[in-house]
N, C-alpha and C positions, 0 to 999 in steps of 0.2 A: 483408352485407347488412341486418341486424335494426335495427342504429342508424340507418340511412337511412331503412329502412321506417317507425321510429316517428317520425323527423323529418317524413317526408311526410305521414303519418296526420294531423299538426295541421292545422286548418282553415287554407286559404289565400283570402283576401279575394278575390282577382286572378282564380281560378279560377271556371269555372262546375262546376254539380254533375256533368255529362257528364265533364268533365275531369278532374276530381277523382277520379271514380269509374275514370276509363280509367288513369290515373296509379298508381293502388292496384293495379289488375290488373297492371300493367306492371313494378310493384316486386316483386310475388308471384313473377314469372318470372323475375327478375335476380339472380341468384346466383353472381357473379363469382369464379374460383377462381385468380388470378394470373395467368391465361392475357393475353398480350398480343402486338399486332403493330404493325409500322409504318405505321399508317394513312395517313399523310402521303404516304409513296412510294405504297402500294397505290393512292391516290386518283389518284396522275401517272398510274401506268400506265392505270388506267380513262380518263383523260381523253384519253391516247394512242390507245387504242383507240377511242373514241367519235369522235376527229378523224379517224383513218384508215377508220373504218366510215362516215362522213358523206361521206366525199370519193370517193364511187362513180364519179364521173365520170374519174377519174384511172385510167390503168394503175399496176399494181404497181409496175412498173420505175420509174415518174415519183416515186416516194414515197421521199423522202428519210430516213432515220432514222439521228439521232446516235447512233455506237457507244456515247458515254458514258452517253446516254438509257438503250439497251439494256442495258447491263450493271446501271445502276442498277435497271431495273424487273425484272431477274432474280434480284436478292440481295434480295428483300423477307423481312423477318425476323420469324418469330414465336418468342414464348418463353412457356414453361409448358405448352406441348400437344403431346401424343405424335402427333398425328394431322396429317400435312403439309399445308401450306396448300391445296395442289392439289386434296387430297380434301375437304376442308373446302367449298372452292368448288364442286366438281362436286356435292355432295350438295346444297348450296342450289340451285345451279340447276336440278338435278331437281326439288327440292320445287317451287320457284317455276314452274315449267312444268306440273306436276301441280295446284297450289293456286291458280294465275291463272284458272282458269274451272272448279273443281271443284265439289264439293259443299259446300253450307254457304254463308252470308254473308260477304261480303269481310272483315268486322270478325272473324269466327272465323279464317279463313283467316291472316290477317295476325297475328294473337296467337299461332297457332301457330309461325309464323317464330320468333316470340320465346320460345318455349319450347326450340327448336333451339339458339338462341343465349344462352340462359341464363348460360354460364359466363362471356361475354366482357364485356367493359366497353361504355360505351354507344357510344363512337367505332367500336369494332371492329365492333359489333353494324351498323350503318349500313354502312359500309364494305366489311363482307364480302357483304352483300344486294345493293349495289349491283355489285360486284365480280362477283357469280354472274349478274346480269342482265348486264352489260357482256361478259360471257363468251358466252353465248348470243347477244346480238344482234351480237357480235363475229364470232362462227364463222357465222351467216346471210349477214354481208357479206362475209365472206372469200370464201364461195361465189359470191356473186352478182358481187363484182369481177371473180373469174378466169372467170366464164360470158359467153360462151359458147366463149371462145379456150383453153379448156382442158380437156381431154375428161375428165379426173376430175370435175372441178367440173360438167360437164355431167350426167354419170351420177348423182353425188350430190343434184343438183336433182332429176333426173327421179324418182329414188326417195324425194325428200322431197316431191315436187308442190310445187316451190316456182315461183312465177310467174315466166314468162319475160320478161314487159314490166312493168317497175317504174314507168315513167312517170307511170300514173295513180295509184301509190300514195305519190309523193312527198310531196303534201302533208301525209298522215297522220305518214309518218315524219319530216318535218320537224318537227310538232309533238310528236313522242316525242322526239327529240333537244333539243327545247327544255325539255322537264319533266327530262330527265335532268339537262343543264347547271343547271338551278334546283337539283336535289337535290343534287348536288356542292355548289352555295353553301353551301347549309344545312348538308351534313356538315362543310365547312370550319370553320363556327363549332363544330361539337360536338366536332371535333378539337383545335380552339383550346382551349376550355374545358377539355377533359379532359386537355389538355397542362399546365394550369395548376397550380402545387405547393400547392395549398389544403389538401389534408389536413397539409400540413409547417408551415404556419403558423397551424393553428387558428382560422381565421378563421371567424367567426358573423355574416355580414353580412346584412341582409335580400335585396340585389340578389344574392347568392349562392343563396339559398334559390330567390327568383323566377326565376333562371336554370336553374337544375337542373329547374324544374317544366316551363319549356319545352323544355329540352333532351329531356325524356321525349317529351313531345308529338311534337316534331320528329321524333324518332326513329321513333314510329308511323307519322307521315304520309309519311316516306322509304318504309318498308317497305310500306306499303300502295299508294303509288303505282307501286313497282316490280310489284307483281303487277296494277294495272291496266295498265301500259305493255305488261307481258307478255301479257295477255289483248289487247290489239290489236294485238301483234306476230302472235300466232297467229290472229286473225281475218284479217290481210293476208296471211298465208301461206295461208291456206286458200282465198284469191280466186281463182276458176277464171278462164281466160283466155277460156273462150267466153261468159262473162258480160258484156253490154253495159256498156262502160266508162262511159259519160255516166249511165245509170242507176244504176250502182254510185256512183259519185262525188258525185252528188247525190240519193240516197236518203236518206229521213229518217234510217236507221241511223248513216250516214257522220256527219250534219249532228249529231248527238246525240254520237256520238265525239269530233268534234272540239269540241263545246262542253265535253264532259267532261276533255279533256285540256287545254283553255283555263282552266278553272276550277283545276283542279290547278296550273298554272303561277301564276295569281293569288293560289291559297291559300298556295303555297311561298315565293314571293316576299317577301308579305307577313309571312310567318313568319320569313324570313331577315333581313329588315329589322329586325324588332323583336328578334330574337335576336343579330343583331350589335351592337346597341347594348348590350345589357346584357352579351354578351360581352366588350367593349371596356371596360365600366366595371368588370368584375372585373379584367380584365386589368391597367387601372392601378391598381387598389386592392392586389392582389397583387406588383406590380413593386414599390410603395413599400415594403410591409412584407416582401417578400422582401430587398431593399436592406439594411433595418434588420437583419434576421435573418442576414444574412451577416456583417456588421458586428459584431453580438454574439455569434456563434459565433468569429468569429476573436480576439475579445477575451478568450475564457475560455479557461481551461486544460482539457486533455483529456488522458486516458491515451494515447491515439495520434492517428493523422490521419484517423479514417475520416469522423467526423461533418462536418469540414470540407472533405474531398473529396466527400461524398456532397451537400452544398449546392452545390459549384461545377459537379459534374457529373451527380450520377446521381438526381435527381429525375424524369426522364421514361424513364429507360433502365438495366437493370441490367448492361448492359456498353456503357459510354459511348466506351471507349478502346479502342486496338487496338497492336498490337506493329507498326511498319511494316515489319519485315523478313521476318515470319512473316505478315502479316495476322491472326494470332490475336485475337480478341476476348478483353477483359480488363474486369474490374471495377474499382471501388476497393479491393477487398480486396488486389490483387493489389500495392497499393501500401503496404501496411501494414507498420509500422515501418520505414520507408525514408524519406531526403531525397528532397524531390520538388521539381525544377526545372521550374518552368511558362515554357516559351518561348513568349512571347506575341510575334506579328507579324503582319504582312499574310500572305496566300496565298503570297507568292512568299518570304518569309525576308529572304534576303539575297542579293547577287550571289554567282554560284557559286564564285569565288576565295573569297571571306571564308566562304562556307558550307563548304568543303572544308577550310578551316582550323579552323572550329568543331568540326567531325567529328573532325578530327584529334587537336584536344585534349581531345578526351572519350573518344570511342569508341576511338580508336587509341592513345591516351598510355599509356606505359608502367605508369604507375600505376595506369591503370585497372582491371587484372587484379587489383591487391591489394583493389579495393573493390568487386568484383563482385558486384551485389545489393546494396549498401550506398545506392545513391541512382540515382533514374530521372529522364530527362527527358522531359517530357511537353508535345509540341508544340500550341499552341492557335491557328490562324490566326483573325482578327479582321477581317473585310470592314469598310471605312468607307463602303461604300454601303448604300442602302435594302434590296437584294439582291445578291446572290452575281450576279457578271457572270462571262459563260462563261468568260473567260479565267483568272479567278481560279478557278473549280473545277476547270480542268484543270491548274493549277499545283499545286492540293491534291491531286488524285489521282495525279499525278507524283510529287510530294515523299514523299506520303505513304505510298508504294509503294517509297520507296528510302531513306529516312531511316534509321540504324541506333536510333532513339529510339521512345518510344511517342508516340501522336498521339490527339486527340478524335477519334472516327470519324464524328461528323455535326457538323461546326463550325456547320454552319445552324441548327440544332436549339439551341443553347446559350440557356437562358434570358435575355430582356431585362434582368434584373435583376441576372446574373452579365456582361452585356456590361457593363450601365453600372458597376458594381463594378470592372472592368478597366480600363474607360476612365478612370472619375474617382478612384477611391481607389487604385488600381495605379499611375495616372498613366502609361496607355500611350497615347502619342500616334500617332506614325509610325514611329519608328525601334523594331526589335526590342529586347525586355528579357526578361530571367531573373529571375523573383520566386522565391526559395528559401523552401520551407516545411520546417521541420524534422519529426523522426519524430513530433512530438506535433501537427503542423498550425500551429505558430505560425510569423510570416513573420519571417526571420532576416536577411533581404536583400532590398530592393526593387529591385535590378536587378545582378546577379552577371555579367553578359554580360561585360564587359570584364575581371572577374576570371578567368573562365572562358577567356577567349582569350590571357591573360599566363601563366596558371599553369596550364590545364586541371585533370587530376585532382588535382594537387597541393594544390588549393584547398579539398579536400573537409573539412568540408561546407559550404564556400562561405558560411559567415555573412560579416557585415560585421568581426565581431571577428576572425575568421581573415586576413580581407583584410588590415587593418591589421597583424596578426602577420607575415603574407608581407613586406610592405614595410618592417617594421621587422628583418628579418633579413636583407633582400636587398641587395647590393653592386651598382651600376651597373656591370655589365660588359657585354663582348661576348657572354658566354655567354646573358644574361638578352635582350638585345636579337635575336639571329637563332637561338636556340635552337630546334629542329626544324623552321627553314625549310631549311636547307641542309645536308647532311651534311658536306660539305666544311669550312664553314666553324665549322661545331660541333667539327669535329677541330682545326683552327687553334686555337678557342679553347681546347680542351682541352690543347693541346700549349705553350699560353704563347705563341703568336707575336703581333708585332704587327700589328694590321690597320689600315688606313685606309680609312673610309667616307668615300664623296664621292658628292654629290649635286646635280646642275642639270641644266636643259633646255637651257641656254646651249653650244651646242656648241663656239662659240670658246674659252670658259673651260675647257670641258673637255680641249680639246686641249693649251691652254696649261698647264694642271695636270699632265697626264700628262706632258708635257715636262719640267717642273721637278722632277717627280718622279722620272723616268728618272735625272736628273743627281743625286738625292740617292741613289737607291738605288746607283748605280756608285760613291758613297764608301762600299760598304760598310754602309750602313742598310739592316737586314732589315726591309721592308716589303711587305706583301700590300695591293693597291690593290683595293677592290670597290665599282663602281659600283652605287648604289641609287634612283638617278633621283630622283624628286620627290613629294611628298606629291600623291594623286591622280593617280597615272603616268596618261598618255595614250597617243596613237598617237605622238605627237613623241617620248617616252623611250622607246618600242617601235623607232622608228627608228635612234635614237641607240645602242640595244643593238648592233644590227647593224653600225653604223661603229666603234666601240670596239672589236670582235670582230675588225674587217678590219685597223684603223690600229693600236691599242696593243695593249697588254701588261697590262690590268687583267683580275681575275678577274670572272667574270660571274654574276651572280643572272640566272633565267630571268624575262620579263615578268611571270608567276604569282608568282614568289617575290619580287620588287619590291611586289608588291601583296599579297602577306603580310606584309612587313616593314614597312610603312607603316599595314596595317590593325593589326597588334601594336603598332607604336609608340604610334598613337593611343588605342588600347585603354588603355596602360600611362597615358598623358596623361589619360585620362577618369576612370580607376580612381583616380588620386591627387586629382583634383579632385572627385570624388565624394564622396570621403571627408571634404573640406571641413574643418572645424573639429574633427573627431574625430583627425583626422592630428595627430601632433606635427611641428614645424616641420622638424627635423632630416631627417623622410623627405621633404617637399616640397623641400629644397635638395640632397637626393640625387638627386634626378630633374630637376635643373635641365639636364642634358644634353638629357635627352627633349625640353625646350622648344626649346632652342637647334638639335637636328636639324630642327626644323619650317621653320628658314628655306629660302627659296629655294635659295639657293647657299651649300653649307657643307661641313665637312671634319670627319670626328671620327676622332681616333687614340685608339687602343686597346692596351694594354700588356700583358705577360704578368702584370702584379702588378696586373693589374684597374682600371689608372689610366686616367682617361679625362680630355681635351681636347677640347674643340669648338671648332674655328678659323674664323672667317669670312675670313681670308685666309689664304694659305699660305708668303708669302714670307719670312716669320721662322721659320726650321726649326730654331735654336738651342736653342730649349725643347724639342723634340720629343724629346730623348733623357732628360731630366728624369725 
């Protein structure tokens, strides 16, 4: 607080004397102790309350509430406070009702609210005040919407002496609602500014200083406006039905009240417009600096990965991650001294069949138990829309509750500079990639996805050097191609049996090939036939599987296993190509069968010696025993 106070005590030429004195008093009452809450989520909940409160002409049963929104609103988080959020809001709500028309002038009553909120950041102060007002306002309208159909609502309304006819009061409630919406707009500007990573970048910009001053004044006027609106509601509730409606509606007091509310809307709207310009300018400045800072941090040497991970995830939240299996909140400290694989993707990640294989190659891989605790996968879903769509949110909620990895808890809140870094510097375009950070936070592989699909946990620590090492050691065998896809064929490979993989979507060719193969097999050539469809298998391949099952004697992979097969084969191809000039020529030559298997109609023969021939025709079988 002291450094901030001393900063603000310097003369500010853009401020009036009254504003400067006000800021001094506000800063004296400002003593944050680390308490934080999800201000953006709480604002969303308030907007929902006000939306349904003002929809008084609808029956409660007619109002649709998205279950996902209800769940999000019910999990608003508070950090650093022993007092539950509900208790804090209740106390503030009670204080507002007492202070809105209590003793003392309005300014003194407003400053009392800041004394109560002294331990919170500026965005939390205004959001909590608005939440307290929204709760009281919502409770009032809940009773009025249920009245007179619900006997309980009738009795509560009677005890509270609430007016039975609201028609005469609608104009004033409409004005109050407009004030609230304007306060929310200003609050969103404050939340955006408070979320900027200014302290991490050590910026000393004049616009930032000016914006802070405007934030302090805006917080004051939001709190003051809340007391004014509460006072108006209190007056309206006290309206007696026996009063003459016409006299009441057009009385001098009503005219004055309407003018006061309109003046508030004008003041707050002007304040919001100016503040938004300043906040947007600060946002642009910090995004540029933040991007530079991320690149700088990644190029430096570190004792561990904590500074890098904090820059990426933890500037706004101490618990930015979660364990998808347990839903436990995690901090970046949970990743200390571990290899971290950043899985960057759209919210839907991969088609389910490919996703299952990826999970199998990591979480379910036999080698994974040996490496338990050595590495973690962190899923970072990135939307390419300006705002997340409903489908993207549903996909994220489902997958982040189902995957065996870690995930960013609130990907929508990732810093814009981090998103820019991911898209531009990590080259994330459209397809999923896996970026590997070693235990010191250094990038060791810009895309290990294909490596993980091919070798799974065997690829640890998933660096480019490890990928080259694996290809140099690997022989092009049947086991490599179908490992972990089907237990039966893995068994064939281990027993050294000769297996013929064939693929096509041409049914006539398949029938001709199988007939020819049966002639060969009858001559005591022991060959297992396995149909693998074709690259990008479709419904035609699925139908052919049924025909082969009925008419021929080939061993079968399921349709899902065929998809796995081609996904893995494609990953092998991309893994080699990605290594480019780094890989030796002999590695590229060794993988030539992989290239040939991509042909539309192909036959691959695999013997117990690990020898492979890829044949585009099958009539010359003399070399098959070579």
